N, C-alpha and C positions, 0 to 999 in steps of 0.2 A: 371539304375541310380536313378530313383525315389525311388526305394525301399531302397537304402542306405541313402538317405537324409531324408526320412520320420521319422525314429526312432530318429534322432537328432533334427528335427524341433519341434516335440511335447514336449520334455523336455524343450527346450528353451522357447516355448510359455508359459509353466507352470511356469517357473522360472522368467520370465520377471516382473510380478507384485511384486514379492518378492524383486527383485533387486531395484525397485523404493522405496519400503518401507525401505530398508536398507539405502538408500541414504538420505531419508527425514529427519531423526532425526539429521543428521550432519548439514544440512542446517538450521533447526529450532533452533538448539542449539546456533548458532552464534548470532542470533537476533539483528544484527546491520546493519545499512545502511552505505555503504562507500560513502561519499560525496567528490567528487573530485572538488577542486577549483583551482584557478591559483597558489596559494601558497602551498597547501597541500592536502592530502587525510585524511579526518577526519572520524572516525568510531563512529557513533551515535546510541545508543540503540533505538530500535523501540519505546519503551515506552516514551522516551524523546522527540520524535517528536510530535509537536502539530498539525501542518498542513503544506501543501505545496501549493505554489501559482505559477501559470504558468505566464511566461513572454516571450511569443513567443517560441523561441527554448531554453530558459533558465528556470530554476525553482529556486525559493527561498524557502528554507526549514527553517521553524521557529521551534525552540526548546525551551524547558523549560529554564528559566533564562533570557529570553529576547534576546537571541542570534539568529542570522539567517545566513544562508550560501547560496550564489549564486553559482549554478553549471550549467555547460553547457550540461544539459540533459533536454529533454522535460518532461512534467508532466506525459505523457504516459509511458516513460521509467522508471521514478521513481516509478510509480504505479505498474509496472510489477515486481519490486524488493521487494515490501512491501507485507506483508501478507494481503490477501483480507478479512480475518475475523476481522482485526483490523483497516483497513483503508478504507474509504468510499469516493467515488467521489460525491460531492454535487453540482458541477457546472463544466462547461468546464475548468474553471481556478483554481478550488480548490479541494484538496484532504485532508481529515481530519482524524485524529486519533480519533476513536469513544470513546476512554477512556478519551479524553480531553473535550468532549462535556458536557456543564453544563446546557444548556437551548435551546429550540426551540421556536422561536417567530413566532406564527402562522399569526398574522396580517401583519407583515413586511416580512415574508418568509426568516428569517435569523436564523443562528445557532450561539449560543454563545459558545466560547471556553475559558476555564479557567476563567470564570466569567467576562471577560473584552473585548474580541475580538469578533466582530460581522462579520460573513461571509455570503454572499448571497447564498441562495439555489435556484437553477434553477427551473422554473415551471415544466419542464419536469421530474425532479427527485424528486419533492416534495412528491408526493403520495408514491413512493417506500421508501423514507426516513422515512415518518411517519409510514408506515407499519413495517419497520425494528425496530423502537422504540415502536412498539405496541400502536400507537395512532389512 
């Protein structure tokens, strides 16, 4: 029996990485986060999200235009749905779109978003964040 399953197992192992590659562009093409609220499910483009703030088992998602949406997902759940090359965890309570960062304040340990919003950077993440921005 081992002999009959061996020829099938090797092609499947070789094909598996290619199957994941085929699936990836479909997921990346969508580039929107589904935000489920009590009234609706809103689809927000990743680029429109400025940052997310944790509120226990809820997350407030702040988007361009001054709007925000409260959803019943944890920040960890939201982080898992967003691309890790575009969103950065700067604090236990904050997840930031790196494209919206306008300034890092070294003295106060804060990150400025869209030239107006100041968010705290945790001491534990400060060094890694500065390295990411080549500082």
